[in-house]
C-alpha positions, 0 to 999 in steps of 0.5 A, a space after each residue: 500500500 502506498 502512503 497518502 499525500 499530506 499537502 499544505 493547501 490554503 494554510 490547512 493540511 489536506 489528506 489524499 489517500 487515493 493512489 499514493 503520490 499521484 492521485 488519479 483523475 476522478 472524471 468519468 470516461 466515455 465508457 462510463 469508467 473512471 479515467 486512468 489519468 493522473 493529476 498533473 500537479 503531482 510534480 509541483 510539490 516541495 516536500 518538508 518534514 513538520 514537527 508538532 506536539 503529536 510527532 513528525 509528518 511529511 507534508 507537500 507544499 504544492 505550487 499549483 492553484 488550490 482549485 486545480 489540486 482539489 479538482 483532482 483531474 487530468 489535463 484533458 478533464 480539467 479543461 472540460 468541467 461539464 464532464 461528470 465525476 466518476 467518484 468524489 475527489 478524495 481530498 479531506 482535512 488531516 486530523 492528527 487524532 484520526 490519522 495517527 498512522 501517518 505520524 512518526 512519534 518524536 524521540 526524547 531529543 525532540 521533546 522540549 523540557 
């Protein structure tokens, strides 16, 4: 199983657990199936490790527009917003309490005294 993407978008951390590092397009094809393309914004991320009171997380900082990222569509389908989604885009808010499996616990050296 691939690790979900955590991305800082509009000053909030969002989680996408669809397809690992490259979320799939959510649009419906002419054959009424889900598009096999990937969101082209996947290569426009800068990665960083962030520490919090819960632990360390790896977060992507995308350079693309937030609307483009949340649409989760390939280039072809992004240009045609009238095409229905086959599935709902899989971006949702990250919660340290609910997504503990994505957090690396801090060692004693990291904990302030």
